[in-house]
C-alpha positions in Angstrom: 0.0 0.0 0.0 1.4 3.4 -1.0 1.8 6.2 1.6 -1.1 8.1 0.0 -3.4 5.1 0.1 -2.5 4.5 3.7 -3.3 8.1 4.5 -6.6 7.9 2.8 -7.4 4.6 4.6 -6.6 6.3 7.9 -8.9 9.2 7.0 -11.6 6.8 6.1 -11.2 4.9 9.4 -11.5 8.1 11.4 -14.6 9.2 9.4 -16.5 5.9 9.6 -15.6 5.5 13.3 -16.9 9.0 14.0 -20.1 8.2 12.0 -20.9 5.1 14.1 -20.2 6.9 17.3 -21.8 10.2 16.6 -25.0 8.6 15.2 -25.9 8.0 18.9 -26.1 11.7 19.3 -27.0 13.3 16.0 -28.3 11.6 12.8 -27.6 14.7 10.8 -23.9 14.9 11.8 -23.4 11.1 11.4 -25.3 10.8 8.1 -24.7 14.1 6.3 -21.2 14.8 7.4 -19.2 11.8 8.5 -21.0 9.1 6.4 -20.9 11.2 3.2 -17.3 12.0 3.7 -16.3 8.4 4.5 -18.2 7.3 1.4 -16.4 9.7 -0.8 -13.0 8.6 0.6 -14.1 5.0 0.1 -14.9 5.6 -3.6 -11.5 7.2 -4.1 -9.7 4.3 -2.4 -11.7 1.7 -4.2 -11.0 3.3 -7.6 -7.3 3.4 -6.8 -7.4 -0.3 -5.8 -8.9 -1.3 -9.1 -10.5 -4.4 -7.5 -13.9 -5.5 -6.6 -14.6 -4.4 -3.0 -14.1 -7.2 -0.5 -17.3 -7.5 1.5 -19.0 -9.9 3.9 -21.1 -12.7 2.4 -24.3 -11.1 3.8 -23.8 -8.1 1.6 -25.2 -9.9 -1.4 -28.6 -10.6 0.1 -28.7 -7.0 1.3 -28.2 -5.9 -2.3 -31.0 -8.2 -3.4 -33.2 -6.8 -0.7 -32.4 -3.3 -1.9 -33.2 -4.2 -5.5 -36.6 -5.7 -4.5 -37.3 -2.6 -2.5 -36.7 -0.4 -5.5 -38.9 -2.7 -7.6 -41.6 -2.4 -5.0 -41.4 1.4 -5.2 -41.5 1.3 -9.0 -44.8 -0.7 -9.2 -46.5 1.0 -6.3 -49.2 3.7 -6.6 -46.7 6.4 -5.7 -43.3 5.6 -7.2 -41.7 9.0 -6.5 -42.7 8.7 -2.8 -41.4 5.2 -2.7 -38.0 6.0 -4.3 -37.6 9.0 -2.0 -38.2 6.8 1.1 -35.8 4.2 -0.3 -32.8 6.6 0.0 -32.2 4.9 3.3 -30.8 2.0 1.3 -27.7 4.1 0.8 -26.9 3.3 4.4 -26.1 -0.2 3.2 -22.8 1.2 2.0 -21.7 1.2 5.6 -20.9 -2.5 5.1 -18.2 -2.1 2.4 -16.9 1.1 4.0 -16.4 -0.6 7.4 -14.9 -3.7 5.8 -12.3 -1.5 4.0 -11.4 1.0 6.7 -11.5 -0.8 10.0 -9.5 -3.9 9.4 -7.5 -5.7 12.1 -7.1 -3.9 15.4 -9.0 -0.8 14.1 -12.3 -2.8 14.4 -11.8 -3.0 18.2 -10.9 0.7 18.4 -14.1 1.5 16.5 -16.2 -0.6 18.9 -14.6 1.1 21.8 -15.5 4.5 20.4 -19.1 3.3 19.9 -19.3 2.1 23.6 -17.7 5.3 24.9 -20.0 7.7 23.0 -23.0 5.4 23.8 -22.2 5.6 27.5 -22.1 9.4 27.2 -25.5 9.3 25.6 -26.7 7.1 28.5 -25.6 9.8 31.0 -27.6 12.4 29.1 -30.7 10.2 29.5 -30.0 9.7 33.2 -29.7 13.4 33.6 -33.1 13.9 31.9 -34.6 11.5 34.4 -32.9 12.7 37.6 -32.8 16.5 36.9 -35.5 17.3 34.3 -38.0 14.8 35.7 -38.6 13.0 32.4 -39.5 9.3 32.2 -43.3 9.1 32.2 -44.9 7.3 29.3 -46.1 10.6 27.8 -42.7 12.2 28.3 -40.1 9.4 27.8 -36.4 9.7 27.9 -35.0 10.5 24.4 -31.4 11.2 25.4 -29.7 13.2 22.7 -31.9 11.7 20.0 -35.3 12.6 18.7 -37.4 9.6 19.8 -37.4 7.2 22.7 -37.7 4.2 20.4 -34.5 5.3 18.6 -32.7 6.1 21.9 -33.6 2.7 23.5 -32.6 0.9 20.3 -29.1 2.3 20.1 -28.7 1.8 23.9 -29.6 -1.8 23.4 -27.0 -2.3 20.6 -24.3 -0.5 22.6 -25.0 -2.4 25.7 -24.6 -5.7 23.8 -21.3 -4.4 22.4 -20.1 -3.4 25.9 -21.0 -6.8 27.5 -19.3 -8.6 24.6 -16.2 -6.4 25.1 -16.1 -7.4 28.8 -16.9 -11.1 28.4 -14.6 -11.9 25.5 -11.4 -9.9 26.2 -8.9 -9.7 28.9 -9.6 -6.4 30.7 -6.8 -3.9 30.4 -9.0 -0.9 31.3 -11.9 -0.7 33.7 -13.9 1.7 31.5 -16.2 -0.9 29.8 -17.3 -2.0 33.3 -18.1 1.6 34.1 -20.0 2.0 30.8 -22.4 -0.9 31.3 -24.2 0.3 34.4 -24.9 3.7 32.8 -26.1 2.0 29.7 -28.4 -0.4 31.6 -29.8 2.2 33.9 -30.6 4.5 31.0 -32.1 1.6 29.0 -34.3 0.7 31.9 -35.5 4.3 32.4 -36.7 4.5 28.7 -39.6 2.2 29.6 -39.2 0.6 26.2 -40.2 -3.0 26.4 -38.9 -4.3 23.1 -35.4 -3.0 23.9 -35.5 -4.7 27.3 -36.4 -8.0 25.8 -33.8 -7.7 23.0 -31.0 -6.8 25.5 -31.9 -9.5 28.0 -32.0 -12.2 25.3 -28.8 -11.0 23.6 -26.8 -10.7 26.8 -28.0 -14.2 27.9 -26.7 -15.6 24.6 -23.4 -13.9 25.1 -22.9 -15.2 28.6 -24.1 -18.7 27.6 -21.5 -18.8 24.8 -18.8 -17.6 27.2 -19.8 -20.3 29.7 -23.1 -22.1 29.8 -23.2 -21.9 33.6 -23.5 -18.1 33.2 -26.8 -18.3 31.4 -28.7 -17.6 34.6 -26.7 -14.4 35.3 -28.7 -12.1 33.0 -32.2 -13.1 34.2 -31.0 -13.0 37.8 -29.6 -9.4 37.4 -32.8 -8.4 35.6 -34.8 -9.7 38.5 -32.7 -7.7 41.0 -33.0 -4.6 38.9 -36.8 -5.1 38.9 -36.8 -5.1 42.7 -35.1 -1.7 42.9 -36.7 -0.1 39.8 -39.1 2.8 40.0 -42.8 2.0 40.1 -43.4 3.0 36.5 -40.7 0.6 35.3 -42.2 -2.2 37.3 -45.7 -1.5 35.8 -44.2 -1.5 32.3 -42.5 -4.9 33.0 -45.9 -6.3 34.2 -47.6 -4.9 31.1 -45.5 -7.1 28.8 -47.9 -10.0 29.4 -51.0 -7.9 30.0 -53.5 -8.6 27.2 -55.6 -5.6 28.2 -52.7 -3.2 27.7 -53.7 -0.8 24.8 -50.3 -1.1 23.1 -50.4 -4.9 23.2 -54.0 -5.0 21.8 -53.1 -2.6 19.0 -50.0 -4.6 18.1 -52.1 -7.7 17.6 -54.4 -5.8 15.3 -51.4 -4.4 13.4 -50.1 -7.9 12.7 -53.5 -9.0 11.5 -53.7 -6.0 9.2 -50.2 -6.8 8.0 -51.3 -10.3 7.1 -54.3 -8.9 5.2 -51.9 -6.6 3.3 -49.7 -9.5 2.4 -52.7 -11.5 1.1 -53.7 -8.5 -1.1 -50.1 -7.6 -2.2 -47.9 -10.7 -1.9 -45.3 -9.9 -4.5 -44.4 -6.3 -4.1 -46.3 -5.1 -1.0 -48.1 -1.8 -0.7 -44.8 0.0 -1.6 -42.3 1.8 0.6 -43.8 4.5 2.8 -47.3 3.6 1.5 -48.4 1.6 4.5 -49.6 4.5 6.6 -51.8 5.7 3.8 -53.6 2.5 3.3 -53.8 1.5 6.9 -57.1 3.1 7.7 -58.8 1.1 4.9 -57.7 -2.2 6.6 -58.4 -1.0 10.1 -62.1 -0.7 9.5 -62.3 -4.5 9.7 -61.0 -4.5 13.3 -63.1 -2.5 15.8 -60.8 -3.5 18.6 -58.0 -1.4 17.0 -56.7 1.4 19.3 -54.9 3.9 17.0 -56.6 5.3 13.9 -53.3 5.3 12.0 -50.0 3.7 12.5 -46.8 4.6 10.6 -45.6 1.0 10.7 -46.6 -2.5 12.0 -44.2 -2.8 15.0 -42.8 -6.1 13.6 -39.8 -6.2 11.2 -40.8 -9.4 9.2 -44.4 -8.4 8.9 -43.6 -4.8 8.0 -41.2 -5.9 5.2 -43.7 -8.5 3.8 -46.6 -6.0 3.9 -44.6 -3.0 2.6 -42.2 -4.7 0.1 -43.6 -8.2 -0.6 -42.7 -11.8 0.3 -39.6 -11.9 -2.1 -38.1 -8.9 -0.2 -38.8 -10.7 3.1 -37.1 -13.9 1.8 -34.0 -11.8 0.9 -34.0 -10.2 4.3 -34.2 -13.6 6.0 -31.4 -14.8 3.7 -29.3 -11.8 5.0 -30.0 -12.7 8.6 -29.2 -16.4 8.2 -25.9 -15.7 6.4 -24.9 -13.0 8.9 -25.7 -15.1 11.9 -23.9 -18.1 10.4 -20.7 -16.2 9.7 -20.7 -14.4 13.1 -21.3 -17.6 15.0 -18.4 -19.3 13.1 -16.1 -16.4 13.9 -17.0 -16.5 17.6 -16.4 -20.2 17.7 -13.1 -19.9 15.9 -12.0 -17.3 18.5 -11.1 -14.8 15.8 -11.3 -11.4 17.5 -14.1 -12.9 19.6 -15.2 -9.7 21.4 -15.9 -7.9 18.1 -17.6 -11.0 16.6 -19.7 -11.6 19.8 -20.8 -8.0 19.7 -22.0 -8.5 16.1 -23.8 -11.7 16.9 -25.5 -10.1 19.9 -26.6 -7.2 17.8 -28.4 -9.7 15.4 -30.0 -11.5 18.4 -31.1 -8.2 19.9 -32.4 -6.8 16.7 -34.4 -9.9 15.9 -35.9 -10.2 19.4 -36.8 -6.5 19.7 -37.9 -6.4 16.1 -40.8 -8.7 16.9 -42.4 -5.7 18.6 -40.9 -2.7 16.8 -39.8 -1.9 13.3 -36.2 -1.1 14.4 -34.7 -2.1 11.0 -36.4 0.9 9.5 -34.9 3.4 12.0 -31.9 5.2 10.4 -29.9 5.6 13.5 -30.5 2.0 14.6 -29.8 0.7 11.1 -26.4 2.5 10.8 -25.2 1.3 14.1 -26.5 -2.2 13.5 -24.8 -2.6 10.1 -21.6 -1.2 11.5 -21.5 -3.7 14.4 -22.1 -6.7 12.2 -19.5 -5.6 9.7 -16.7 -4.9 12.2 -16.1 -8.6 12.8 -15.5 -9.2 9.1 -13.0 -6.3 9.0 -11.3 -7.5 12.2 -10.8 -10.9 10.7 -9.2 -9.6 7.5 -5.8 -9.2 9.3 -6.0 -12.9 10.4 -6.8 -14.1 6.9 -3.9 -12.2 5.4 -1.4 -13.1 8.2 0.0 -16.3 6.7 0.9 -14.5 3.5 2.9 -11.8 5.4 4.7 -14.2 7.7 3.8 -16.1 10.9 0.1 -16.4 11.7 -1.2 -14.1 14.4 -2.4 -15.6 17.7 
């Protein structure tokens, strides 16, 4: 690698790391400043390399999913609206950018930056609760972000990364141990049930992989946290299994409406960003529905199938299967296990929480999620190239 290429790669690393960290504070700064700049540097470096970008295997199904999304927009009743909404697909470029710029030890450094900035965001949320009196269901914690669902989603992902960092590396610094309590407290105070479920399941999986005897630790700590939690948090936990809870009843109706939409539009769905417009027509069939209109169906697979069609759902499931398979293999092979475990936990958390929230459609969440599952591939690049350069790395 020439000196100029090495300098550009370093610049790209700084930019994409800043993007994945800052997205927990500002979508505009992360997306319009750091991501755009990192993408431009990546284009320059890729053109200089003159080779096809080296990307994880899960990037192919992501591209297929993107293509089917654009096809859904093209055949929908409002193609311009669908294409405009589909601009979020550009975020998929995070995968090749991370794969190119965060190779080897840089992947761990990027994850550390994500955890550090995430912990700072958690402190903001705790401040809002303790000083500003926020936290009620009609005034939930949003931290530095614009919505409590987004805030709780990124807290969930960052908590998984921090626990993986602690569980799968020899501690040289106590700061990840300091970050986790702040992240968990802020997450609990958001009163966001899907994020609680996703975090609990993902952390349980991480500890079980580390040592199957530790599988009881996460539920035990969750039980202890429940005992000392504020009354509102306790009532939110109890509402998870309360069939009379309005949010629970409305989610069941949403899933039924999603099934109706799939039956009417099995191949290409209603079209991107069209679901909210047609929702009232389907809602008339269900008098038990709570909300007159819902922007999405609070379930990732159902949302994708209803909005983009069954082929798009199949492509998304293909993406999940390939990503999970490769991350699991890397964890088992002990190749940069902390980074690989963080990626695997991110998938588990997204899937679990995504049964009750359309988190895959949230830009901040999507950027951080794609970054965390791409970092393990980048980290392993140094190990794959080590034999060619000399002795293999431990």
